[in-house]
Every structure is written in structure tokens, then in C-alpha cells.
N, C-alpha and C positions, 0 to 999 in steps of 0.2 A: 801613212803618217811618218814624217821624217824624224830620225833620232836627234835629240839635242847634241850639238857638236862642241860647245864650250862648257867648261865647268860651271859657269854661271847659269847657262841654260839648263844643265842637268840639275842643279840645285833648285832652280825655279820650278822645273817639271816635277821634282820630288815633293815640293811644297803643295802641289795640287791635290795631293792625297789627304784625306780627312777622315780619320777614324770615327768621327762623330756623325759623318754623313751616312745615311741608311744604306746606300748602295756602293759605298767605297770598298774596293777589294781588300784594302788594309784591315777592314774589320774582321774578315774571315781569317786572315793570317794571324791576327791578334788572338782570335779564338783558338786557333791551332796551337799557338805558343803558350797561352795562359790557361788553357784548360788544365784540368787536374793532371792528366797524363803527359801533356806536351812539356810542361815545365820540368816533370820528373825525368822524362826521357832525355831532354837536353842536358839536365844536370847529371844524369847517370852516364851519359856519352862524354861528358867533360873530363872524366877520368881516363878516357881513351877508348879505342874501338872495342866493340863487344858483339858477340854472336847473339842471336835472338834469345835463347834460353838463359844465357848469362845476364843479359839485360833484364829479362824478366824476373830473375831471382834478385837482382840489384834493386828493382822497384817493387817492393813488397806490396802485394794486393791487387796488382794489375792483372786482368784477365789476358789470355793469349789473343783473343779477338780485339780487345781494346788496344793492346800493344801494337798489333799488326796494323790496325786502322790509324793509329797515331803515327807510326813509322811511315806509312804511305803518305799521310798528309804532310809530314814534315819533309819528306823527300821531294814530294811534288813542289813545296814552297821553297826548296833549295837550301834547307837547313841540315839535312842529314843526306849522307851518301851510303849507297847500298852496294856492296861488292860481293859478287858470287865467286866463291873459292872452288877450284876444280879438284879439290881433294876428294877421296872416296871415303865416306859418302860425301856428296856435295854439301857445302855449308855456306852461309851468308854472314858477312861481317857488316856492321853498321858503324858509321863514324860521323863526326861533325864535319861539315864543309867549313871553309873559312868564314862564311856568313853565320853559320851555327855556332862556331867558336866565340865570335864576338857577342853574339846574342846570349849564349850560354854564360859568358862573363857577366853581362848585366844581370841575368836571372840569379846567378850565384850570389851577387851582391845583394839583391832583393831577398833571397832566402836567408843570407846571413843576417840581414836587418830583422826579418821576422823572428828568427831563432833567438837573436840577441834580446829581443823585446818580449819574449813569451811570458816572463813574469808579470810584466804590466798588463798584457792581454789576458792572462788568466786571472788576475786580480780584478780587472774590469768585468770579465764574464761572471765571476763569483759575486761581484757587487750588483750586477745587473739582475742576476738570478734571485738574490736576496731582496732586492727592491720589488721584483715582480711577485714574490710570495707575500710581501707585506700588504 
């Protein structure tokens, strides 16, 4: 398959992806990004590179296994970079790629929107619970 050569062809090819289509690969990427831990990993790395345990402390409640799986998925998708440091003992730094940075910016705006509207969300939840009891 030939790579699109012009910007118009690249944009047209990009439009062929449809997250609503059952077998579209963008659906899996969306799952990696918007899953509970994907969002938090990208937001946690937005503050700068971090070693595994520092990132785990930054993301309260994530297990070692889930953090490792999430980082692997995000690295595979091109959002996270993994750098092995040759220090003794060897360690690994994780950071956002340019694609990860722009994606994290969008997620941070979304997180800010949720946090800013939590009073309304909590009021709605309380109202819903009260109506369900009645």
C-alpha cells in the first residue's frame, strides 16, 4: 500500500478511521487512552519524565501490574517513551512523546472540566439517589 504523498491525501486517509466502527484500530487506542489508568498515566507524565515507582506513587491506587500494562500499551501506541538508564542499578524513565504531549494537553482540559463541574455532578448524584429511594 502506497503512503499518501500530499497533505490532502494524508488528511483523507486519516478520515477513513472511525472509532464507531467495530474493527477500527482507533477503538483500541481510545480504550488505552481513556481507560482509568491511561488517562492518569498521561496526566501524571505531563508534569515531566518519571521513573516507574515515582509514577506509581503519583497515581494513587494503581497496582504495579496495571501500571506496567498501561505503560506498555501507551508505549506501543506511540504516546509514551521508555528510556533505560545505564546507572547502577539500571533504571527506566518514562516520558511523553510529542504525540503523548498533545494528547495529554487535551486530556488535561477534559480533567479540568470534570473537576470544575464536580459540584454539579455531586448534586445530580445526590438527587438521583434521593429519587431512587422515594
